[in-house]
Every structure is written in structure tokens, then in C-alpha cells.
Rosetta silent file (secondary structure, phi, psi, omega in degrees, C-alpha in Angstrom):
SEQUENCE: MKPELSLILPANNEAAHMDACLSAVLASAPLPGNGSSQIIVIPNGCTDETADIARRFENPMKVKGWSLEVIELTVGSKLAALNAGDAAARADVLAYLDADVIVSADLLAETVAALHDEAPAYASGQVRLTLSKSLVTRAYATFYLQTPFMKQNAPGCGFFAMNRAGRARWAEWPAIISDDTYARLNFAPDERIEVSASYEWPLVEGLKNLIKVRRRQNAGVTELEAKFPALTKNDAKLKFTLLAVLQAVMRHPIGTLIYGLVSVTVKLRPDKNGEWKRGR
SCORE:     score description
SCORE:     0.000 S_00000001
   1 L     0.000  133.473 -179.460  -74.932  -13.458  -35.876 S_00000001
   2 L   -78.705  140.479  172.898  -73.946  -12.867  -32.180 S_00000001
   3 L   -71.807  159.664  168.561  -76.026  -10.050  -30.665 S_00000001
   4 L   -74.121  -33.027 -174.457  -74.298   -7.033  -29.183 S_00000001
   5 E  -142.083  140.014  172.812  -76.406   -7.424  -26.108 S_00000001
   6 E  -106.654  112.465 -173.666  -78.243  -10.074  -24.084 S_00000001
   7 E  -111.170  112.470 -169.449  -80.811   -8.360  -21.978 S_00000001
   8 E  -108.139  131.253 -175.491  -82.200  -10.698  -19.235 S_00000001
   9 E  -133.214  100.756  170.474  -85.514   -9.837  -17.639 S_00000001
  10 E   -77.375  142.042 -173.699  -86.876  -12.087  -14.770 S_00000001
  11 E  -143.325  118.090  168.569  -90.543  -11.619  -14.178 S_00000001
  12 L  -116.133  112.299 -179.093  -92.928  -12.971  -11.379 S_00000001
  13 L    45.644   61.521 -175.087  -96.415  -11.990  -11.992 S_00000001
  14 L  -110.256   25.266 -173.007  -95.526   -8.732  -13.836 S_00000001
  15 H   -62.111  -32.504  179.778  -98.461   -8.499  -16.282 S_00000001
  16 H   -62.795  -24.043 -174.230  -99.135   -4.861  -15.047 S_00000001
  17 H  -109.584  -18.032 -173.617  -95.635   -3.798  -16.039 S_00000001
  18 H   -53.975  -47.497 -171.321  -94.645   -5.967  -18.883 S_00000001
  19 H   -71.218  -37.089  177.565  -96.031   -4.069  -21.703 S_00000001
  20 H   -65.314  -42.085 -178.146  -94.579   -0.636  -20.520 S_00000001
  21 H   -62.385  -59.068 -178.799  -91.262   -2.264  -19.805 S_00000001
  22 H   -70.320  -26.060  170.762  -90.848   -3.934  -23.130 S_00000001
  23 H   -63.568  -42.831  176.415  -92.348   -1.024  -25.111 S_00000001
  24 H   -63.669  -38.401  173.656  -89.562    1.084  -23.743 S_00000001
  25 H   -65.733  -43.888  179.584  -86.981   -1.503  -24.616 S_00000001
  26 H   -61.575  -34.771 -176.351  -88.395   -1.729  -28.211 S_00000001
  27 L   -88.976   17.521  174.664  -88.057    1.975  -28.528 S_00000001
  28 L   -72.510  150.330 -179.274  -84.405    1.901  -27.735 S_00000001
  29 L   -63.810  160.361  171.521  -81.819    3.661  -30.013 S_00000001
  30 L   -56.098  137.410 -179.407  -79.696    1.453  -32.355 S_00000001
  31 L   -85.804  157.530  179.237  -76.904   -0.416  -30.650 S_00000001
  32 L   -62.562  171.211  174.114  -73.244   -0.126  -31.629 S_00000001
  33 L    73.991 -142.316  179.098  -71.655   -2.874  -33.859 S_00000001
  34 L   -70.958  -12.826  170.363  -74.167   -4.952  -35.744 S_00000001
  35 L    85.939   -6.748 -174.275  -77.026   -3.333  -33.805 S_00000001
  36 L   -90.319  158.160 -175.274  -78.744   -6.574  -32.814 S_00000001
  37 E  -142.478  150.281  172.564  -79.941   -7.575  -29.300 S_00000001
  38 E  -117.887  121.927 -176.062  -81.336  -10.570  -27.737 S_00000001
  39 E  -102.519  127.467 -178.673  -84.172  -10.045  -25.156 S_00000001
  40 E  -128.724  110.613 -178.082  -84.775  -12.902  -22.870 S_00000001
  41 E  -100.691  128.404 -176.593  -87.769  -12.787  -20.576 S_00000001
  42 E  -116.083   82.624  173.132  -87.987  -15.410  -17.830 S_00000001
  43 E   -60.417  122.748 -177.111  -91.474  -15.629  -16.329 S_00000001
  44 E  -132.180  121.304 -173.475  -91.039  -17.644  -13.121 S_00000001
  45 L    60.157   38.203  178.687  -93.992  -18.889  -10.989 S_00000001
  46 L   -76.745  144.219  175.422  -96.476  -16.800  -12.779 S_00000001
  47 L  -126.693    5.029  178.974 -100.137  -17.096  -12.321 S_00000001
  48 L  -118.941 -152.900 -178.554 -100.986  -14.181  -14.589 S_00000001
  49 L  -101.352   21.964  175.818 -100.398  -13.109  -18.272 S_00000001
  50 H   -39.790  -55.900 -170.408  -96.838  -12.113  -17.938 S_00000001
  51 H   -69.393  -43.226 -176.324  -95.500  -14.703  -20.443 S_00000001
  52 H   -65.173  -43.747 -179.155  -98.438  -13.985  -23.064 S_00000001
  53 H   -59.578  -40.907  171.442  -97.812  -10.297  -22.925 S_00000001
  54 H   -57.884  -44.603 -179.618  -94.058  -10.771  -23.445 S_00000001
  55 H   -53.043  -40.072 -178.608  -94.782  -12.984  -26.437 S_00000001
  56 L   -58.927  -16.492 -176.212  -96.791  -10.129  -28.182 S_00000001
  57 L  -100.640    4.012  178.421  -93.391   -8.356  -28.618 S_00000001
  58 H   -61.641  -45.900  177.334  -91.733  -11.170  -30.667 S_00000001
  59 H   -73.364  -45.041  175.672  -92.769   -9.845  -34.090 S_00000001
  60 H   -55.630  -41.605  178.052  -92.124   -6.162  -33.207 S_00000001
  61 H   -63.731  -38.905  177.148  -88.612   -7.125  -31.952 S_00000001
  62 H   -66.731  -36.397  174.284  -88.067   -9.030  -35.096 S_00000001
  63 H   -64.033  -29.396 -177.228  -89.006   -6.098  -37.333 S_00000001
  64 H   -80.544  -19.727 -171.672  -86.399   -4.129  -35.366 S_00000001
  65 L    93.259   17.788  179.041  -83.828   -6.840  -35.946 S_00000001
  66 L  -106.287  157.928  165.315  -83.834   -8.016  -32.395 S_00000001
  67 E  -107.888  150.036  173.830  -84.810  -11.343  -30.964 S_00000001
  68 E  -129.035  122.655  175.579  -87.102  -12.085  -28.095 S_00000001
  69 E  -114.405  138.459  176.157  -87.175  -15.350  -26.187 S_00000001
  70 E  -116.473  125.804 -174.138  -89.532  -16.246  -23.411 S_00000001
  71 L  -122.121  108.340 -176.225  -88.356  -19.037  -21.019 S_00000001
  72 L   -90.987  132.894  172.926  -91.083  -19.973  -18.478 S_00000001
  73 E  -117.745  142.903 -165.476  -90.230  -21.549  -15.217 S_00000001
  74 L   -81.202  -26.197 -175.018  -92.835  -23.227  -13.065 S_00000001
  75 L   -98.705  132.939  178.415  -91.172  -22.098   -9.715 S_00000001
  76 L   -70.359  103.132  172.686  -91.102  -18.388   -8.566 S_00000001
  77 L  -155.967  113.645 -177.560  -87.313  -17.715   -8.125 S_00000001
  78 H   -66.298  -31.000  178.190  -85.480  -14.740   -9.310 S_00000001
  79 H   -67.628  -39.543  177.786  -82.170  -16.445   -8.922 S_00000001
  80 H   -64.374  -41.241  171.674  -83.297  -19.369  -10.954 S_00000001
  81 H   -55.280  -42.114  178.542  -84.478  -16.930  -13.458 S_00000001
  82 H   -68.524  -47.148  175.777  -81.139  -15.132  -13.709 S_00000001
  83 H   -57.825  -46.315  169.468  -79.438  -18.399  -14.128 S_00000001
  84 H   -59.234  -41.776 -179.223  -81.707  -19.550  -16.903 S_00000001
  85 H   -65.370  -37.885  178.576  -81.207  -16.302  -18.608 S_00000001
  86 H   -70.277  -28.440 -179.801  -77.432  -16.415  -18.415 S_00000001
  87 H   -70.675  -30.040  178.607  -77.456  -19.960  -19.814 S_00000001
  88 H   -83.495  -22.328 -171.087  -79.485  -18.662  -22.962 S_00000001
  89 L   -63.988  137.554  179.360  -77.394  -15.575  -23.301 S_00000001
  90 L  -117.273  -12.685 -176.406  -75.150  -15.254  -26.435 S_00000001
  91 L   -85.894  169.904  177.948  -73.777  -11.742  -26.349 S_00000001
  92 L   -93.908   -4.366  172.376  -70.488  -10.403  -24.817 S_00000001
  93 E  -119.877  121.179 -179.779  -72.543   -7.863  -22.982 S_00000001
  94 E  -109.469  133.180  173.932  -75.137   -9.084  -20.377 S_00000001
  95 E  -123.173  144.168  179.009  -77.761   -6.652  -18.937 S_00000001
  96 E  -120.832  121.997 -168.148  -80.252   -7.310  -16.203 S_00000001
  97 E  -132.143  128.432  174.572  -83.445   -5.403  -16.033 S_00000001
  98 L   -74.597  155.640 -172.369  -86.374   -5.547  -13.568 S_00000001
  99 L   -72.692  -20.763 -177.788  -89.860   -5.603  -15.136 S_00000001
 100 L   -97.902   12.562  175.341  -91.091   -2.391  -13.403 S_00000001
 101 L  -104.249  139.592  174.410  -88.280   -0.339  -14.732 S_00000001
 102 E  -108.148  124.430 -179.324  -88.382    1.939  -17.883 S_00000001
 103 E   -84.601  141.033  176.526  -85.355    2.444  -19.865 S_00000001
 104 L   -80.936  165.463 -167.275  -84.623    5.731  -21.684 S_00000001
 105 L   -63.758  -30.923 -170.562  -84.088    5.414  -25.405 S_00000001
 106 L   -93.280  -10.025 -170.096  -80.242    5.745  -25.237 S_00000001
 107 H   -50.253  -59.902 -165.189  -79.585    3.525  -22.114 S_00000001
 108 H   -67.938  -37.115  179.751  -78.984    0.152  -23.778 S_00000001
 109 H   -63.648  -42.862  178.498  -76.820    1.676  -26.594 S_00000001
 110 H   -65.001  -39.498  177.087  -74.654    3.711  -24.109 S_00000001
 111 H   -65.614  -44.259  176.512  -74.258    0.643  -21.913 S_00000001
 112 H   -64.217  -37.505 -179.682  -73.006   -1.596  -24.664 S_00000001
 113 H   -64.620  -40.256  179.745  -70.536    1.111  -25.817 S_00000001
 114 H   -64.349  -26.867 -172.688  -69.253    1.413  -22.236 S_00000001
 115 L  -113.896   31.645 -179.995  -68.526   -2.169  -21.832 S_00000001
 116 L   -83.462   -8.164  176.484  -66.698   -2.974  -25.024 S_00000001
 117 L   -70.370  168.022 -179.467  -63.278   -3.266  -23.452 S_00000001
 118 L   -91.141  -13.855  175.166  -61.940   -6.827  -22.509 S_00000001
 119 L   -67.917  145.312  179.761  -61.179   -5.777  -18.991 S_00000001
 120 L   -57.922  134.347 -175.905  -63.881   -6.720  -16.479 S_00000001
 121 L  -156.774  153.289 -176.032  -66.380   -3.926  -16.150 S_00000001
 122 E  -128.429  146.645  178.415  -69.894   -3.094  -14.816 S_00000001
 123 E  -147.675  152.701  175.346  -72.291   -0.347  -15.969 S_00000001
 124 E  -148.233  174.114  173.034  -75.580    1.160  -15.046 S_00000001
 125 E  -107.542 -166.727  178.686  -77.308    4.355  -15.918 S_00000001
 126 E   -87.138  121.451 -172.410  -78.688    7.328  -13.978 S_00000001
 127 E   -77.127  135.962  170.438  -81.502    6.471  -11.684 S_00000001
 128 E  -123.506  122.086 -175.732  -84.616    8.516  -11.877 S_00000001
 129 E   -82.930  134.739 -178.388  -87.259    7.621   -9.321 S_00000001
 130 L   -66.544  144.748 -176.570  -90.704    7.279  -10.863 S_00000001
 131 L   -73.883  125.466 -174.393  -93.133    9.747   -9.501 S_00000001
 132 L   -87.166  151.804  176.838  -95.199    7.942   -6.816 S_00000001
 133 L   -80.125  -20.267 -176.887  -98.951    8.197   -6.231 S_00000001
 134 L   -91.419  129.512  176.458  -98.251    8.118   -2.464 S_00000001
 135 H   -62.995  -36.536 -176.623  -97.464   11.448   -0.771 S_00000001
 136 H   -67.220  -42.829  171.022  -95.521    9.469    1.829 S_00000001
 137 H   -63.607  -36.689  166.658  -93.420    7.776   -0.731 S_00000001
 138 H   -53.593  -45.215  179.679  -92.761   11.051   -2.472 S_00000001
 139 H   -69.896  -46.024  175.184  -91.522   12.655    0.684 S_00000001
 140 H   -48.504  -47.035 -177.974  -89.401    9.629    1.470 S_00000001
 141 H   -56.297  -39.230 -177.802  -87.873    9.804   -1.928 S_00000001
 142 H   -57.840  -36.042  172.917  -86.504   13.376   -1.413 S_00000001
 143 H   -79.825  -40.373 -178.165  -84.380   12.223    1.348 S_00000001
 144 H   -57.119  -29.612 -177.704  -83.447    8.910   -0.145 S_00000001
 145 L   -67.490  -24.341 -178.582  -82.039   10.678   -3.194 S_00000001
 146 L   -91.355    1.558  178.889  -79.472   12.376   -0.869 S_00000001
 147 L   -73.315  157.163  178.435  -78.164    9.054    0.815 S_00000001
 148 H   -63.437  -26.643  176.499  -74.730    7.923    0.065 S_00000001
 149 H   -60.079  -46.848 -175.130  -76.171    4.801   -1.764 S_00000001
 150 H   -73.990  -31.099  179.506  -77.983    6.967   -4.283 S_00000001
 151 H   -71.429  -18.628 -175.383  -74.980    9.297   -4.513 S_00000001
 152 L   -70.492  164.767  177.426  -72.520    6.623   -5.436 S_00000001
 153 L   -82.080  122.382  178.908  -71.433    5.890   -8.893 S_00000001
 154 L    57.267   63.380  179.359  -73.741    3.449  -10.787 S_00000001
 155 L   -62.810  -30.952  170.776  -75.845    2.097   -7.760 S_00000001
 156 L    81.553   14.493 -179.392  -77.531   -0.253  -10.297 S_00000001
 157 L   -69.337  112.709  175.272  -80.931   -0.566   -8.668 S_00000001
 158 L    96.560  -25.610 -176.905  -83.400   -2.159  -11.199 S_00000001
 159 E  -155.275  127.523  167.847  -80.865   -2.204  -14.165 S_00000001
 160 E  -151.429  168.134 -174.839  -77.128   -3.163  -14.405 S_00000001
 161 E  -148.899  162.872  170.950  -74.860   -4.780  -16.978 S_00000001
 162 E  -153.566  166.683  170.529  -71.351   -6.308  -17.336 S_00000001
 163 E   -90.529  172.669 -176.908  -69.168   -7.702  -19.960 S_00000001
 164 H   -61.748  -29.277  179.989  -68.313  -11.370  -20.202 S_00000001
 165 H   -69.004  -31.876  176.589  -65.017  -10.872  -18.437 S_00000001
 166 H   -72.600  -46.174 -175.993  -66.948   -9.416  -15.546 S_00000001
 167 H   -69.765  -17.887  176.091  -69.514  -12.026  -15.425 S_00000001
 168 L   -72.671   -0.042 -172.618  -66.838  -14.651  -15.260 S_00000001
 169 L   -80.581  -13.294  168.728  -65.981  -13.569  -11.644 S_00000001
 170 L  -144.830  161.598  179.286  -68.691  -16.083  -10.473 S_00000001
 171 L   -81.682 -118.865 -179.431  -70.500  -19.154  -11.649 S_00000001
 172 L   -75.051  160.102  177.166  -74.238  -19.412  -11.071 S_00000001
 173 L   -69.001  129.126 -178.349  -75.990  -16.819   -9.118 S_00000001
 174 L   -73.548  158.395  178.072  -75.890  -17.804   -5.435 S_00000001
 175 L   -71.321   76.978 -176.895  -79.065  -18.263   -3.299 S_00000001
 176 L  -124.950  177.620 -175.556  -79.113  -14.671   -1.843 S_00000001
 177 L   -91.029  -46.310 -175.606  -81.550  -11.959   -1.251 S_00000001
 178 L  -104.334   80.517 -178.188  -79.758   -8.999   -2.963 S_00000001
 179 H   -69.322  -29.372 -179.573  -78.598  -10.092   -6.375 S_00000001
 180 H   -71.895  -40.107  172.310  -78.022   -6.525   -7.585 S_00000001
 181 H   -61.057  -36.267  178.041  -75.739   -5.710   -4.600 S_00000001
 182 H   -58.272  -53.850 -174.392  -73.949   -9.020   -5.053 S_00000001
 183 H   -58.279  -47.915 -173.428  -73.347   -8.071   -8.785 S_00000001
 184 H   -62.619  -50.101  179.034  -72.228   -4.511   -7.939 S_00000001
 185 H   -73.869    1.545  166.925  -69.677   -5.583   -5.209 S_00000001
 186 L   -84.655    0.298  174.800  -68.050   -8.037   -7.479 S_00000001
 187 L  -125.973  141.520  179.092  -66.484   -4.930   -9.167 S_00000001
 188 L   -68.030  150.875  179.247  -64.186   -2.387   -7.598 S_00000001
 189 H   -46.484  -43.314 -174.708  -65.450    1.331   -7.628 S_00000001
 190 H   -77.681   -0.506  177.878  -63.054    2.115  -10.604 S_00000001
 191 H   -97.827   -6.160 -173.670  -64.561   -0.821  -12.485 S_00000001
 192 E  -104.233  138.924 -178.657  -68.010    0.575  -12.373 S_00000001
 193 E  -113.684  137.750  170.411  -69.412    2.911  -15.044 S_00000001
 194 E  -115.604  120.757  179.918  -72.324    5.181  -14.880 S_00000001
 195 E   -92.511  170.549 -175.711  -73.370    6.231  -18.368 S_00000001
 196 E   -71.004  -20.197 -176.951  -75.345    9.433  -19.076 S_00000001
 197 E   -83.328  156.089 -163.720  -78.475    7.898  -19.969 S_00000001
 198 E  -116.259  168.709  167.816  -81.215    7.312  -17.398 S_00000001
 199 E  -143.581  164.509  178.737  -83.961    4.875  -16.394 S_00000001
 200 E  -108.442  124.264 -174.881  -86.941    5.153  -14.243 S_00000001
 201 E  -124.373  132.791 -173.244  -87.116    2.958  -11.110 S_00000001
 202 L   -93.755  132.896  166.314  -90.118    2.889   -8.810 S_00000001
 203 L   -82.765  154.986  179.945  -90.236    3.074   -5.059 S_00000001
 204 L   -73.701  167.884 -173.724  -93.012    1.023   -3.423 S_00000001
 205 L   -89.308  120.655  166.702  -96.169    2.822   -2.340 S_00000001
 206 L    97.493  155.000 -178.902  -96.922    3.837    1.267 S_00000001
 207 H   -56.767  -51.564 -174.078  -95.274    3.678    4.684 S_00000001
 208 H   -55.003  -45.374 -173.275  -96.060    0.118    5.377 S_00000001
 209 H   -79.723  -32.458  168.837  -94.572   -1.093    2.081 S_00000001
 210 H   -54.530  -41.956  175.880  -91.488    1.126    2.477 S_00000001
 211 H   -67.485  -50.275 -176.965  -90.849   -0.576    5.775 S_00000001
 212 H   -62.731  -39.864  178.230  -91.286   -4.058    4.476 S_00000001
 213 H   -79.111  -28.422  178.523  -88.879   -3.538    1.505 S_00000001
 214 H   -68.939  -43.280  174.119  -86.371   -1.572    3.579 S_00000001
 215 H   -52.793  -42.963 -179.681  -86.326   -4.577    5.954 S_00000001
 216 H   -68.765  -47.238 -178.173  -85.610   -6.994    2.946 S_00000001
 217 H   -61.597  -38.364  179.281  -82.902   -4.617    1.718 S_00000001
 218 H   -71.656  -38.842  173.573  -81.046   -4.486    5.143 S_00000001
 219 H   -60.202  -37.591 -177.748  -81.297   -8.291    5.340 S_00000001
 220 H   -69.643  -32.944  177.024  -79.780   -8.651    2.098 S_00000001
 221 H   -69.597  -45.494  178.640  -76.745   -6.481    2.973 S_00000001
 222 H   -59.498  -34.532  179.149  -76.321   -8.412    6.269 S_00000001
 223 H   -74.044  -38.846  172.155  -76.431  -11.624    4.419 S_00000001
 224 H   -58.861  -43.628  179.897  -73.785  -10.558    1.856 S_00000001
 225 H   -59.440  -37.115 -173.360  -71.497   -9.424    4.703 S_00000001
 226 H   -82.288  -36.671 -171.899  -71.793  -12.790    6.310 S_00000001
 227 H   -90.912  -29.125 -172.062  -71.599  -15.133    3.203 S_00000001
 228 L  -135.551   58.555 -172.518  -69.263  -12.953    1.072 S_00000001
 229 H   -63.950  -26.208  175.741  -67.100  -10.806    3.412 S_00000001
 230 H   -66.073  -26.654 -178.969  -64.292  -10.340    0.645 S_00000001
 231 H   -71.772  -18.139 -175.561  -66.787   -8.341   -1.468 S_00000001
 232 H   -59.247  -26.363 -174.827  -67.121   -5.645    1.307 S_00000001
 233 H   -67.076  -21.590  176.688  -63.774   -4.247    0.088 S_00000001
 234 H   -90.539    5.657  173.489  -65.548   -3.030   -3.110 S_00000001
 235 L   -66.809  144.406 -177.130  -68.158   -0.937   -1.171 S_00000001
 236 L   -67.833  -30.350  172.757  -67.969    2.655   -2.127 S_00000001
 237 L    63.978   38.489  177.976  -67.779    3.665    1.542 S_00000001
 238 L   -77.953  140.353 -179.388  -69.301    7.132    0.845 S_00000001
 239 L  -101.230  137.947  167.602  -70.005    8.952    4.065 S_00000001
 240 L   -85.571   96.686 -174.394  -73.159   10.844    5.043 S_00000001
 241 L   -66.784  159.634  179.059  -71.575   13.912    6.479 S_00000001
 242 H   -63.633  -35.525 -174.620  -73.232   16.017    9.247 S_00000001
 243 H   -65.548  -47.529  179.049  -73.323   18.940    6.788 S_00000001
 244 H   -58.616  -49.665  178.057  -75.057   16.812    4.257 S_00000001
 245 H   -54.265  -46.968 -175.444  -77.690   15.643    6.758 S_00000001
 246 H   -65.262  -36.382  175.101  -78.373   19.104    7.977 S_00000001
 247 H   -60.427  -43.577 -177.787  -78.784   20.329    4.294 S_00000001
 248 H   -67.508  -44.878 -178.709  -81.252   17.469    3.574 S_00000001
 249 H   -57.286  -40.714  179.213  -83.219   18.245    6.755 S_00000001
 250 H   -64.152  -42.714 -175.783  -83.440   21.877    5.851 S_00000001
 251 H   -79.016  -32.026 -172.660  -84.564   21.167    2.332 S_00000001
 252 L  -134.263   61.975 -179.120  -86.754   18.174    2.978 S_00000001
 253 H   -55.575  -48.824 -179.871  -88.053   18.063    6.596 S_00000001
 254 H   -62.599  -46.847  178.589  -90.933   15.904    5.944 S_00000001
 255 H   -53.854  -41.648  177.609  -88.920   13.534    3.811 S_00000001
 256 H   -58.003  -47.328  179.612  -86.341   13.444    6.608 S_00000001
 257 H   -66.541  -45.266 -177.239  -88.865   12.515    9.207 S_00000001
 258 H   -65.341  -39.246  177.150  -90.481    9.739    7.168 S_00000001
 259 H   -60.617  -39.461  178.254  -87.083    8.285    6.228 S_00000001
 260 H   -72.560  -27.862  176.096  -86.022    8.303    9.840 S_00000001
 261 H   -65.535  -39.866  178.128  -89.320    6.691   10.839 S_00000001
 262 H   -68.638  -39.608  178.584  -88.714    3.896    8.402 S_00000001
 263 H   -64.104  -52.254 -178.719  -85.097    3.453    9.488 S_00000001
 264 H   -58.199  -49.143 -173.202  -85.969    3.387   13.237 S_00000001
 265 H   -59.344  -50.908 -170.234  -88.882    0.894   12.702 S_00000001
 266 H   -61.814  -45.747 -178.014  -86.733   -1.407   10.550 S_00000001
 267 H   -60.293  -38.699 -176.551  -83.912   -1.221   13.220 S_00000001
 268 H   -80.005  -31.112 -175.545  -86.183   -2.055   16.096 S_00000001
 269 L  -138.893   86.567  178.442  -88.151   -4.853   14.227 S_00000001
 270 L   -83.090  166.337 -178.126  -85.778   -6.245   11.545 S_00000001
 271 L   -67.002  122.578 -176.314  -86.674   -9.002    8.913 S_00000001
 272 L  -104.867  -24.023 -168.384  -86.331  -12.389   10.650 S_00000001
 273 L  -108.532  -13.621  178.335  -87.659  -14.810    8.140 S_00000001
 274 L    66.216   19.951 -179.322  -85.968  -13.532    4.921 S_00000001
 275 L   -82.204  146.152 -179.738  -89.062  -13.924    2.899 S_00000001
 276 L   -72.174  128.408 -177.893  -89.516  -11.604   -0.236 S_00000001
 277 L  -111.298  103.424 -175.225  -91.696   -8.668    0.398 S_00000001
 278 L   -64.002  -40.228 -176.668  -92.982   -7.150   -2.967 S_00000001
 279 L    66.084   26.891  172.933  -94.742   -4.233   -1.333 S_00000001
 280 L  -118.935    0.000    0.000  -97.123   -3.757   -4.197 S_00000001
């Protein structure tokens, strides 16, 4: 029986997050159609118990009527993990989930329902930022939520999905920094769907880590513009109006200050080596 969904979950040393992530997936509402789902976890370059923790969910998933596969890769590479997951996927809807993301109960079902058409389509849920332990990150988040990126339809950070017709727009995942942005920009704004269900996505903790990750994000965008300039036509092009900026400043002055400090620091000292900064 073909599953309704193939959920691809790359993981590099995610033992601290794997249990919570898969527990949320296991608690998902029934899917449309035959209700079955194929969960594919790809531990890559792990030196911790990521794979072992994932395998503990094989029987609970089986009881639910779902399958769980663990594909271990020796080299730490998210792009290689994505390609391995795609090669194993059997469903007509493919979803991609980061291991530190917590899905709500209805997210997967609503995503599958949204992608049932034959026309190429992309979907994600409503992003909810996980409450941070760091006061600096909490303040940063208040302004970040007002930015054009977070205001656009289905930004897809940490979770996104597409149907087979959409995934057919490229072959293997290219060797790039920002896989989620690459996926989103392969779809025009009117092909992107934001379902009503939400998911929790964490920001990194503390000023130093915010700067490191922001450098990485900016480098990823620059790389995409250079390697795949045709995709830029699919950018939502939302503008941060002066009024919106002033409102954000009035509502969240400390958040504005921290966000501005991160932005200026990254602009003055951009990422030059392109290495991944986890920030954890």
C-alpha cells in the first residue's frame, strides 16, 4: 500500500531533540485517504544516539499503521540525507522536517490534504517560535516576527512539503547552504499554500549564536542568487514599510535594538568560509 505521506527527517547529532520530535509526529491526527505515512529518519555523521532513539519509535509507528525507516549515513551532510530520503520515499506527498521542530497534531493531515492536486504545489504550516530560555533571543524574536520574511505566505522554515509534480522541478538536491529557501523559491507565490495548523520552530540561544546563524542565512541567500538567479522571480518581494518599522520599534524597542545589532554585525563581518554554524 502506497503511503499518503513520506516524511523525511535528516538528523545530525539530534539525540536531544529526536524523542520530542518523533513523539509529536506519532501524535498526529489521521491522514486523508488510506491514512498511512512513511517516516524516514536519516542520521548523518552522528556520534550520539540519534539513530537508536529513532528506532525506538518503529513499533509505536507500526501500531499506528505507519512505517518508520532509519537510514544511517556515515558522513554528516544534510543534502546527502535529503537525497537519500527522497530515494526511499514512496508517497505522492513529500514533507521535510528538521529534528528540532515540533509539529501540531493537525499539521501533517492538513498538509497532505492541501497537496492532493496534480498541479505542482508547496505547503507549510504557521510558524510558532519556541519560547527561548535566552532573554536576548526572546527580544530578538519580537522584531523578527514582524519582518517581511516571517509575514510572507508559508515561509517554510523547519518544515515544508510538496507534491510529486512540484518535486519534479529539480533532480537531486544541489550542494547549497539554504535547502529550505531553494525549495520555496522553486514555487511561485501562488503555488505556495499555508495551512491553518502550526508547528514550533526554535531560534538559537543568545546574541553570539544569533549572529552566527544570521551570517549563515545571509550567505545562503547570496549563494542562491548567484547560482540560481532564475529562482529570484519567485521571491515574495514583501516590503518592510517605514510605518511597519516604526510600529515595530514602538512595540518592541529592545527587540528592535537587538535585531539591529545582529544585522549590523553580520553586514560588517559576513560569513566568508561557508561552514555550517549550528549555534547550539
